[in-house]
VEXDREN-2710 file (C-alpha; in Angstrom, 1 decimal):
% VEXDREN-2710
k/r/px/py/pz
1/MET/-20.9/10.5/67.7
2/THR/-24.4/9.6/68.8
3/GLU/-23.7/10.1/72.5
4/PRO/-21.1/11.9/74.6
5/HIS/-18.4/9.6/75.7
6/THR/-19.1/10.1/79.4
7/SER/-22.4/8.3/79.0
8/ASN/-20.6/5.3/77.4
9/THR/-17.9/4.6/79.9
10/GLY/-18.9/5.2/83.4
11/ARG/-15.9/3.0/84.3
12/ALA/-13.2/5.6/83.5
13/SER/-11.6/5.0/86.9
14/LEU/-10.6/1.5/85.7
15/TRP/-8.2/2.9/83.2
16/PRO/-5.4/5.5/83.7
17/VAL/-5.5/8.3/81.2
18/GLY/-2.6/9.3/78.9
19/ASP/-1.5/12.9/78.1
20/ASP/-3.9/13.0/75.1
21/GLY/-6.8/12.1/77.2
22/ARG/-7.1/8.5/75.9
23/PRO/-7.3/5.7/78.5
24/LYS/-4.4/3.3/78.8
25/VAL/-5.2/-0.4/78.6
26/ARG/-2.3/-2.4/80.0
27/VAL/-2.0/-6.0/78.8
28/GLY/0.5/-8.7/79.5
29/THR/0.4/-12.3/78.2
30/ASN/-2.2/-13.3/75.7
31/PRO/-4.5/-14.8/78.3
32/ASP/-4.2/-11.5/80.3
33/ALA/-4.9/-9.5/77.2
34/ILE/-8.0/-11.5/76.5
35/ARG/-9.3/-10.8/80.0
36/VAL/-8.5/-7.1/80.0
37/LEU/-9.8/-6.4/76.5
38/THR/-13.0/-8.3/77.2
39/THR/-13.6/-6.1/80.2
40/ALA/-12.8/-3.0/78.1
41/VAL/-15.4/-3.9/75.5
42/GLY/-18.0/-5.1/78.0
43/THR/-17.7/-1.8/80.0
44/ARG/-18.1/0.4/76.9
45/LEU/-14.6/1.8/77.0
46/LEU/-15.1/2.1/73.2
47/PRO/-17.8/4.7/72.5
48/ASP/-21.2/4.0/70.9
49/THR/-21.0/0.2/71.5
50/TYR/-24.1/-1.9/72.0
51/VAL/-25.1/-5.5/71.6
52/GLN/-27.5/-7.1/69.1
53/ASP/-28.3/-10.8/69.2
54/GLY/-25.2/-11.6/71.2
55/VAL/-22.9/-9.7/68.9
56/PRO/-21.2/-6.4/70.0
57/VAL/-21.9/-3.6/67.5
58/VAL/-20.6/-0.1/67.1
59/VAL/-22.9/2.7/65.8
60/GLU/-21.2/5.1/63.5
61/ALA/-22.1/7.8/60.9
62/VAL/-22.3/6.6/57.3
63/SER/-20.0/8.6/55.0
64/GLY/-20.7/9.3/51.4
65/ALA/-24.4/8.5/51.6
66/GLY/-25.9/11.0/49.2
67/ASP/-29.3/12.6/49.7
68/PRO/-32.1/11.1/47.6
69/THR/-32.8/12.9/44.3
70/ALA/-36.2/11.3/43.8
71/GLY/-38.9/9.5/45.8
72/ASP/-37.9/6.2/44.3
73/ASP/-34.3/6.3/45.5
74/ASP/-33.1/4.3/48.5
75/VAL/-33.1/6.4/51.6
76/ALA/-30.4/5.2/54.0
77/LEU/-30.4/6.2/57.7
78/PRO/-27.6/8.5/58.8
79/LEU/-26.2/6.0/61.3
80/SER/-25.3/2.3/60.9
81/ALA/-24.6/-0.5/63.4
82/SER/-21.6/-2.5/62.4
83/PRO/-20.7/-5.8/64.0
84/LEU/-17.5/-5.5/66.1
85/ARG/-15.3/-7.8/64.0
86/VAL/-11.5/-8.2/64.5
87/PRO/-10.3/-5.5/62.1
88/LEU/-12.9/-3.0/63.4
89/LEU/-12.0/-3.7/67.0
90/ALA/-8.3/-3.3/66.3
91/SER/-9.1/0.1/64.6
92/LEU/-11.3/1.4/67.4
93/LEU/-8.8/0.4/70.1
94/ALA/-6.1/2.3/68.2
95/GLU/-8.4/5.3/67.8
96/HIS/-9.8/5.6/71.3
97/THR/-7.2/3.9/73.6
98/HIS/-3.6/3.2/74.2
99/VAL/-3.1/-0.6/74.4
100/ILE/0.2/-0.8/76.5
101/ARG/2.4/-3.8/77.0
102/PRO/5.3/-3.7/79.6
103/GLU/8.7/-4.6/78.2
104/MET/12.4/-4.1/79.0
105/ASP/14.5/-1.7/77.1
106/LYS/18.1/-2.4/75.9
107/GLU/19.5/-1.5/79.3
108/GLY/17.2/-3.8/81.1
109/ASN/14.9/-1.1/82.5
110/PRO/11.1/-1.6/82.5
111/THR/9.2/0.4/79.9
112/GLU/5.9/0.4/78.1
113/VAL/5.2/-0.1/74.4
114/GLU/2.0/0.6/72.6
115/VAL/0.9/-2.4/70.7
116/SER/-1.9/-3.6/68.5
117/PRO/-3.3/-6.8/70.0
118/ALA/-2.8/-10.0/67.9
119/GLY/-5.7/-11.3/65.8
120/PRO/-6.2/-14.5/67.8
121/VAL/-6.5/-12.4/71.0
122/LEU/-9.2/-10.1/69.4
123/SER/-11.0/-13.2/68.0
124/ALA/-11.1/-14.7/71.5
125/VAL/-12.5/-11.5/73.0
126/LEU/-15.3/-11.4/70.4
127/ALA/-16.1/-15.2/70.6
128/ARG/-18.5/-14.9/73.5
129/ARG/-22.2/-14.3/73.1
130/SER/-22.9/-12.8/76.6
131/TRP/-22.4/-9.1/77.1
132/PRO/-24.7/-8.3/80.0
133/GLU/-23.3/-4.7/80.5
134/LEU/-23.7/-3.6/76.9
135/PRO/-27.1/-1.9/76.2
136/VAL/-29.3/-3.8/73.8
137/LEU/-29.7/-2.0/70.5
138/ARG/-33.0/-3.2/68.9
139/ARG/-33.2/-0.6/66.0
140/ILE/-31.8/2.6/64.7
141/ILE/-34.6/4.9/63.7
142/SER/-34.8/8.3/62.0
143/THR/-38.3/9.3/63.1
144/PRO/-39.9/9.6/66.5
145/VAL/-42.1/6.6/67.4
146/LEU/-44.7/5.8/70.0
147/ARG/-43.3/3.7/72.9
148/PRO/-45.4/0.8/74.1
149/ASP/-46.6/3.0/77.0
150/GLY/-48.0/5.6/74.5
151/THR/-45.4/8.3/75.1
152/LEU/-43.4/9.7/72.1
153/LEU/-39.7/8.8/71.8
154/GLN/-38.5/12.1/70.3
155/GLN/-35.2/12.9/72.1
156/PRO/-32.3/12.0/69.9
157/GLY/-30.0/9.3/71.2
158/TYR/-30.4/5.9/72.8
159/ASP/-33.7/5.1/74.6
160/PRO/-33.3/2.4/77.2
161/ALA/-37.1/1.8/77.4
162/THR/-37.3/0.6/73.8
163/GLY/-33.7/-0.2/72.9
164/PHE/-34.1/2.2/69.9
165/LEU/-31.5/4.8/68.9
166/LEU/-33.1/7.9/67.4
167/ALA/-30.9/9.7/64.9
168/SER/-31.1/13.5/65.2
169/ARG/-33.4/15.5/62.9
170/ALA/-32.0/19.0/62.9
171/HIS/-35.2/20.5/61.4
172/LEU/-37.7/18.9/63.7
173/ASP/-38.7/20.9/66.8
174/PRO/-40.1/19.0/69.8
175/VAL/-43.8/18.1/69.5
176/PRO/-45.9/18.8/72.6
177/GLU/-47.3/15.6/74.3
178/HIS/-50.6/17.4/74.6
179/PRO/-51.2/19.5/71.5
180/THR/-53.7/22.3/71.6
181/GLN/-56.9/22.2/69.7
182/GLU/-55.5/24.9/67.4
183/GLN/-52.4/22.9/66.7
184/VAL/-54.5/19.8/65.9
185/GLU/-56.8/21.7/63.6
186/HIS/-53.8/23.2/61.8
187/ALA/-52.1/19.8/61.4
188/ARG/-55.3/18.3/60.0
189/GLU/-55.8/21.2/57.6
190/PHE/-52.2/21.0/56.4
191/LEU/-52.3/17.2/55.7
192/LEU/-55.8/17.0/54.2
193/GLU/-56.2/20.3/52.5
194/ARG/-52.6/21.0/51.4
195/PHE/-50.3/18.0/51.3
196/LEU/-52.8/15.3/50.2
197/HIS/-55.3/17.6/48.6
198/ASP/-54.4/17.3/44.9
199/PHE/-53.9/13.5/44.6
200/PRO/-56.6/12.0/42.4
201/TRP/-58.0/9.5/45.0
202/ARG/-60.6/7.2/43.6
203/THR/-62.6/7.3/46.8
204/PRO/-62.3/8.7/50.3
205/ALA/-61.2/5.2/51.4
206/ASP/-58.0/5.5/49.3
207/ARG/-56.9/8.7/51.1
208/ALA/-57.8/7.3/54.5
209/ASN/-55.9/4.0/53.7
210/TYR/-52.9/6.0/52.7
211/LEU/-52.9/8.0/56.0
212/GLY/-53.2/4.7/57.8
213/LEU/-50.1/3.4/56.0
214/LEU/-48.2/6.7/56.6
215/VAL/-48.6/6.5/60.4
216/THR/-48.1/2.8/60.7
217/PRO/-44.3/2.8/61.1
218/ILE/-44.6/5.5/63.8
219/ILE/-47.2/3.8/66.0
220/ARG/-46.1/0.2/65.4
221/PRO/-44.1/0.0/68.7
222/PHE/-47.3/1.0/70.5
223/THR/-49.8/-1.1/68.7
224/ARG/-47.4/-4.1/68.3
225/ALA/-49.6/-5.1/65.4
226/LEU/-48.7/-6.8/62.1
227/SER/-49.5/-4.5/59.2
228/PRO/-50.9/-5.7/55.8
229/PHE/-49.2/-5.3/52.4
230/GLY/-49.9/-1.9/50.9
231/VAL/-50.5/-1.4/47.2
232/ILE/-50.4/2.2/45.7
233/ASP/-52.0/1.7/42.3
234/ALA/-53.0/4.1/39.5
235/THR/-54.7/3.9/36.2
236/MET/-52.0/6.1/34.5
237/PRO/-48.4/6.9/34.9
238/GLY/-47.7/10.3/36.5
239/SER/-50.6/10.0/39.0
240/GLY/-48.4/10.5/42.1
241/LYS/-47.7/6.9/43.3
242/THR/-44.0/7.5/43.8
243/ILE/-44.6/10.7/45.8
244/LEU/-46.9/8.8/48.2
245/SER/-44.6/5.9/48.7
246/GLY/-41.5/8.1/48.8
247/CYS/-43.0/10.3/51.5
248/VAL/-43.2/7.4/53.9
249/GLY/-39.7/6.3/52.9
250/LEU/-38.1/9.7/53.3
251/LEU/-39.4/9.9/56.8
252/VAL/-38.5/6.5/58.1
253/GLY/-35.8/5.3/55.6
254/GLN/-36.6/3.1/52.6
255/ARG/-35.2/0.4/50.3
256/VAL/-36.5/0.2/46.8
257/LEU/-36.6/-3.3/45.3
258/THR/-37.4/-4.6/41.8
259/TRP/-40.2/-7.1/41.8
260/THR/-39.5/-10.7/40.8
261/ASP/-41.8/-13.6/40.1
262/SER/-39.1/-16.0/41.3
263/GLU/-40.0/-17.1/44.8
264/ASP/-36.4/-18.0/45.5
265/GLU/-35.1/-14.6/44.4
266/LEU/-37.8/-12.8/46.3
267/ARG/-36.9/-14.8/49.5
268/LYS/-33.2/-13.8/49.1
269/ALA/-34.1/-10.1/48.6
270/ILE/-36.3/-10.1/51.7
271/THR/-33.6/-11.6/53.8
272/THR/-31.0/-9.1/52.5
273/VAL/-33.2/-6.1/53.0
274/LEU/-34.3/-7.0/56.6
275/ALA/-30.6/-6.6/57.6
276/ASP/-30.9/-2.9/56.8
277/GLN/-32.1/-0.3/59.3
278/VAL/-35.0/1.1/57.2
279/GLY/-38.7/1.5/58.0
280/VAL/-40.3/0.7/54.6
281/VAL/-39.5/-1.6/51.7
282/VAL/-41.0/-0.6/48.4
283/PHE/-41.4/-2.8/45.3
284/ASP/-41.5/0.1/42.9
285/ASN/-43.1/0.5/39.5
286/LEU/-44.2/-3.1/38.8
287/GLU/-45.0/-4.0/35.2
288/GLU/-48.4/-2.6/34.2
289/GLY/-51.1/-5.1/34.9
290/ALA/-48.8/-7.3/37.0
291/VAL/-50.3/-9.8/39.4
292/ILE/-48.9/-9.9/42.9
293/ASN/-49.2/-13.6/43.8
294/SER/-46.5/-14.8/46.1
295/ALA/-46.6/-17.5/48.8
296/VAL/-43.3/-16.1/50.2
297/LEU/-44.7/-12.5/50.5
298/ALA/-48.0/-13.8/51.9
299/ARG/-46.0/-15.6/54.6
300/LEU/-43.8/-12.6/55.3
301/VAL/-46.6/-10.1/56.1
302/THR/-48.2/-12.5/58.5
303/GLU/-45.1/-13.4/60.6
304/ARG/-43.5/-11.3/63.3
305/THR/-40.1/-12.7/62.6
306/TRP/-38.3/-13.9/59.5
307/THR/-35.8/-16.6/59.6
308/ASP/-33.6/-17.6/56.6
309/ARG/-30.1/-18.6/55.7
310/ARG/-27.7/-15.7/55.2
311/LEU/-26.4/-15.4/51.7
312/GLY/-23.0/-17.1/51.3
313/SER/-23.2/-18.9/54.6
314/ASN/-24.8/-22.0/56.2
315/THR/-26.1/-20.1/59.3
316/ALA/-29.6/-18.9/59.7
317/SER/-30.5/-15.4/60.9
318/THR/-33.7/-14.2/62.4
319/PHE/-35.0/-10.7/61.9
320/PRO/-38.0/-8.9/63.4
321/ASN/-40.6/-8.2/60.7
322/ASP/-41.2/-4.6/61.7
323/ARG/-41.2/-3.0/58.3
324/LEU/-43.9/-1.6/56.2
325/TRP/-44.1/-3.4/52.8
326/LEU/-45.4/-1.5/49.8
327/ALA/-45.8/-1.9/46.0
328/THR/-46.5/0.7/43.3
329/GLY/-47.7/0.2/39.8
330/ASN/-50.4/0.8/37.2
331/ASN/-53.5/-1.4/37.1
332/LEU/-52.1/-4.0/39.4
333/ARG/-53.9/-7.1/40.6
334/VAL/-53.3/-9.6/43.4
335/GLY/-53.8/-13.4/43.6
336/GLY/-53.7/-16.2/46.0
337/ASP/-53.5/-15.4/49.7
338/MET/-52.3/-11.9/49.0
339/ALA/-55.9/-10.8/48.3
340/SER/-56.8/-10.9/52.0
341/ARG/-53.5/-9.5/53.1
342/THR/-53.5/-6.3/51.0
343/VAL/-54.7/-2.7/51.6
344/TRP/-55.3/-0.7/48.4
345/VAL/-54.6/3.0/47.7
346/ARG/-55.9/3.7/44.3
347/LEU/-55.5/6.8/42.1
348/ASP/-57.4/7.8/39.0
349/PRO/-56.5/11.1/37.4
350/ASP/-59.1/10.5/34.6
351/CYS/-57.2/12.5/32.0
352/PRO/-54.9/11.7/29.1
353/ARG/-51.7/13.4/30.5
354/PRO/-51.7/13.3/34.3
355/GLU/-48.1/14.7/34.4
356/ALA/-49.3/17.9/32.7
357/ARG/-51.7/18.9/35.4
358/SER/-51.2/22.2/37.1
359/GLY/-52.6/24.5/39.8
360/PHE/-51.5/22.3/42.7
361/THR/-51.8/23.5/46.3
362/ILE/-48.1/22.7/46.8
363/PRO/-46.3/23.1/43.4
364/ASN/-43.7/20.5/42.4
365/LEU/-44.5/18.3/45.3
366/ASP/-42.1/15.6/44.0
367/THR/-39.1/17.9/44.6
368/TRP/-40.7/19.8/47.6
369/ILE/-40.8/16.6/49.7
370/LEU/-37.1/16.0/49.1
371/ASP/-36.2/19.1/51.2
372/LEU/-35.4/18.1/54.8
373/ALA/-37.3/21.1/56.2
374/ASN/-40.4/20.2/54.3
375/GLN/-40.2/16.5/55.5
376/ALA/-40.0/17.9/59.0
377/THR/-43.1/19.9/58.4
378/VAL/-45.0/16.9/57.2
379/LEU/-43.7/14.8/60.1
380/ARG/-44.5/17.4/62.8
381/HIS/-48.1/17.6/61.6
382/VAL/-48.4/13.8/61.6
383/LEU/-47.0/13.5/65.1
384/THR/-49.3/16.3/66.3
385/LEU/-52.3/14.2/65.2
386/ILE/-50.9/11.1/66.7
387/LEU/-50.2/12.7/70.1
388/ASP/-53.6/14.2/70.2
389/TRP/-55.0/10.7/69.6
390/THR/-52.9/9.2/72.5
391/ALA/-53.7/12.2/74.8
392/ASN/-57.4/11.2/74.4
393/GLY/-56.7/7.6/75.3
394/ALA/-55.8/6.3/71.9
395/PRO/-59.3/5.0/71.1
396/THR/-59.7/2.1/68.8
397/SER/-62.4/1.5/66.3
398/THR/-65.2/-1.1/66.5
399/LEU/-66.4/-0.4/63.0
400/VAL/-63.6/-1.8/60.9
401/PRO/-64.0/-5.2/59.3
402/GLN/-62.2/-8.2/60.7
403/MET/-58.8/-8.7/59.0
404/ARG/-57.5/-11.9/60.5
405/GLN/-53.9/-11.3/61.5
406/PHE/-54.3/-7.5/60.9
407/THR/-57.4/-6.8/62.9
408/ARG/-55.4/-5.2/65.7
409/TRP/-53.7/-2.9/63.2
410/ALA/-57.1/-2.0/61.6
411/GLN/-58.7/-1.2/65.0
412/HIS/-55.9/1.2/66.0
413/ILE/-55.6/2.9/62.6
414/GLY/-59.4/3.1/62.4
415/GLY/-59.6/4.6/65.8
416/PHE/-56.9/7.2/65.0
417/LEU/-58.7/8.2/61.8
418/GLU/-62.1/8.3/63.4
419/HIS/-60.8/10.4/66.2
420/HIS/-59.8/13.0/63.6
421/GLY/-63.0/12.7/61.6
422/ILE/-61.3/11.1/58.6
423/THR/-63.8/8.7/57.1
424/GLY/-63.7/5.8/54.6
425/PHE/-60.9/3.7/56.1
426/LEU/-61.0/0.2/54.4
427/GLY/-64.2/1.3/52.6
428/ASN/-62.8/0.1/49.3
429/ALA/-62.2/-3.5/50.6
430/GLU/-65.2/-4.9/48.7
431/SER/-64.4/-3.2/45.4
432/ALA/-60.8/-4.4/45.8
433/ARG/-62.1/-8.0/45.7
434/GLU/-62.5/-7.4/41.9
435/LEU/-58.7/-7.1/41.8
436/ASP/-58.2/-10.6/43.1
437/ASP/-57.0/-12.2/39.8
438/ASP/-56.8/-15.7/41.3
439/ALA/-60.4/-15.6/42.7
440/ALA/-61.8/-14.3/39.4
441/GLU/-60.1/-17.2/37.4
442/TRP/-61.3/-19.8/39.8
443/ARG/-64.9/-18.4/39.9
444/ALA/-65.0/-18.4/36.1
445/PHE/-63.8/-22.0/36.0
446/LEU/-66.2/-23.2/38.7
447/LEU/-69.2/-21.5/37.1
448/ARG/-68.4/-23.0/33.7
449/TRP/-67.9/-26.4/35.4
450/HIS/-71.4/-26.1/36.9
451/THR/-72.9/-25.1/33.6
452/LEU/-71.3/-28.1/31.8
453/HIS/-71.7/-30.8/34.4
454/GLY/-74.1/-29.6/37.0
455/GLU/-73.4/-31.4/40.3
456/LYS/-72.2/-34.6/38.6
457/HIS/-69.3/-36.3/40.4
458/LEU/-66.1/-36.4/38.3
459/THR/-62.6/-37.6/38.8
460/ALA/-59.7/-35.4/37.9
461/ASN/-59.1/-37.6/34.9
462/GLU/-62.7/-37.3/33.7
463/LEU/-62.7/-33.6/34.2
464/ARG/-59.5/-33.2/32.2
465/ALA/-60.9/-35.3/29.4
466/SER/-63.8/-32.9/29.1
467/ALA/-61.4/-30.1/28.4
468/GLU/-60.0/-31.6/25.3
469/PRO/-61.0/-29.5/22.2
470/ASP/-63.9/-31.0/20.4
471/TRP/-63.6/-30.4/16.6
472/GLY/-61.6/-27.3/17.2
473/THR/-64.0/-25.8/19.8
474/ASP/-63.2/-25.3/23.5
475/PRO/-66.2/-26.3/25.6
476/TRP/-64.6/-24.4/28.6
477/VAL/-64.3/-21.2/26.6
478/GLY/-60.8/-20.6/28.0
479/SER/-61.7/-21.0/31.6
480/PHE/-60.0/-24.4/32.3
481/PRO/-56.7/-24.1/34.3
482/THR/-53.6/-24.5/32.3
483/SER/-49.9/-24.6/32.8
484/PRO/-47.7/-21.5/32.5
485/THR/-47.1/-22.5/28.9
486/GLY/-50.8/-22.7/28.2
487/LYS/-51.1/-26.5/28.1
488/LEU/-53.7/-28.7/29.9
489/PRO/-52.3/-30.0/33.2
490/SER/-52.0/-33.7/33.8
491/ALA/-54.8/-35.4/35.7
492/LYS/-52.4/-35.7/38.7
493/SER/-51.5/-32.1/38.6
494/LEU/-55.1/-31.0/38.2
495/GLY/-56.1/-33.2/41.2
496/ARG/-53.5/-31.4/43.4
497/ARG/-54.8/-28.0/42.3
498/LEU/-58.4/-29.0/42.9
499/THR/-57.6/-30.4/46.3
500/GLY/-56.3/-27.0/47.4
501/GLN/-59.7/-25.4/46.5
502/ILE/-62.0/-27.8/48.3
503/GLY/-64.6/-25.9/50.4
504/ARG/-63.4/-22.5/49.3
505/TRP/-66.3/-20.3/48.2
506/ARG/-65.8/-18.2/45.1
507/GLY/-68.8/-15.9/45.3
508/ASP/-71.8/-18.2/45.2
509/VAL/-70.0/-21.4/44.0
510/VAL/-67.9/-23.9/45.9
511/LEU/-65.9/-27.0/45.1
512/ARG/-66.8/-30.2/47.0
513/SER/-65.1/-33.5/47.1
514/VAL/-65.3/-37.0/48.6
515/THR/-63.4/-40.3/48.2
516/ASP/-65.3/-42.9/46.2
517/THR/-65.2/-46.0/48.4
518/HIS/-65.5/-48.3/45.4
519/THR/-62.6/-47.0/43.4
520/SER/-60.6/-45.3/46.3
521/SER/-60.3/-42.3/44.0
522/ARG/-61.3/-38.7/44.8
523/VAL/-64.3/-37.2/43.0
524/TYR/-65.3/-33.6/42.7
525/TRP/-68.3/-31.6/41.9
526/VAL/-69.4/-27.9/42.1
527/GLU/-72.3/-26.6/44.2
528/ARG/-73.9/-23.3/43.5
529/GLN/-75.8/-21.3/46.1
530/PRO/-79.4/-20.6/44.9
531/ALA/-80.1/-17.0/44.4
532/THR/-81.8/-15.3/47.3
533/PRO/-85.2/-13.9/46.2
534/PRO/-85.6/-10.2/47.0
535/PRO/-87.9/-9.3/49.9
536/PRO/-91.6/-8.9/48.9
537/GLU/-91.6/-5.2/49.3
538/SER/-88.8/-4.7/46.8
539/ASN/-90.3/-7.1/44.2
540/PRO/-92.8/-5.3/41.9
541/GLN/-94.3/-8.7/40.9
542/THR/-95.4/-9.5/44.4
543/ARG/-95.8/-6.1/45.9
544/LYS/-99.4/-5.4/47.1
545/PRO/-101.0/-2.3/45.6
546/ALA/-101.1/0.6/48.0
547/GLU/-104.4/1.3/49.7
548/PRO/-106.1/4.4/48.2
549/ASN/-105.9/7.5/50.5
550/HIS/-109.1/9.4/50.1
551/ASP/-107.8/12.2/52.2
552/GLN/-105.4/13.1/49.4
553/PRO/-106.7/15.4/46.5
END
């Protein structure tokens, strides 16, 4: 049980107790039974009951959930909240109470008989949506988190201030709210010089970005900020991507999904996984060179709630989007709106067999991190740095770039990292623009358009006609947009695609459009920004010769 029964009931005086210590719930007719059992459920006569979105739930331990054997396994939380449906309610009433109905024996004497309430009675009890006396359960968590007031929720059990229920971690000792300078320095040394020391980060920004993603699930209740999509990318297999993503998942619970290019299948997977009580969702090991370009995913990471129809039903469910979303793979790219909604962690071992490397600070880190005691060690050091940051006022950063919906996240993460002297956060954002596959294709197309036609106004039909091969040669040298099968789009389809790009700069080129008043058709052209000449002092052709200094020998 997650709590002692005395904290659940508080209404024990309402119910007489049998010889075995279980309360007696006396019911009469069906209407009376509905009233009595509704009171029993609403006053928490059944242990570990809460309410979520108007539905009573019971929190219970999950049996048979094996420990993960690798960083890319699903990591379930040790507790689960189950809706209080009719069969479960009947089972719990039989386990924790005596439901008694008065009857007459054969001699006509009054007696009591233990019964199991009828299904229609239990259905009537659970039909209501208002349970004002049941505590609201917002989430089950396995890792301490920062409350909105900046204090750390680290006492296992239910927390009324947040509505979170923290599952116990036997290996984690309490972390002081005000760590000493020695504790802070030790935590920083462990994380940077031991735990993360041997990963082949491309730049300091990649390490800083990873630390930012690692602490995001823990500080999210405090920051109340949307977090971007995280991509952990490498040039070669065996670089350590799964260890990095798995470390986050082992601490906060994770679900590992297979990436799909089907938007409908992706939407269904998101809806299903949001019903789980996990802190991180990982699209693991995407196909090498895959392009992450999904309107569904782009919408997900910028919305605080996700509403979709439950599978197998016509009812819609709404879930808080409070998860960290990650993807791992080799030489990945992004496209569409995902380019501005992604933070990159890139690894480059720069050797032919990364898996054969040796001499690590922590040997066999992939199995080391599976040990609960080692996970507690990592978590304790992370929490120490977080609490030192909050003890100093949780300063935010004014140096991070604007990230639209994620600016608040970047300011808090940037402030946390700057407070601990960890540099480079988001410093790879400019180089990551090269990984925007969609932008690269549009830029190549617009540049070729400008080369072929200058700023001449063309209709979509005229533009498409110019892409027809001329005597076996392609004037667009492969840059013209095509369908997934490699065919030229129709003029109508091309016009729709062009309209979606009007006014969007791709480097120094931009697509413009107006409606021709004579033909009532839309025409397009490409403008290119003229190159900015270098300042005179940096141009050797215009630099004035230096005045001779006669004082020099």
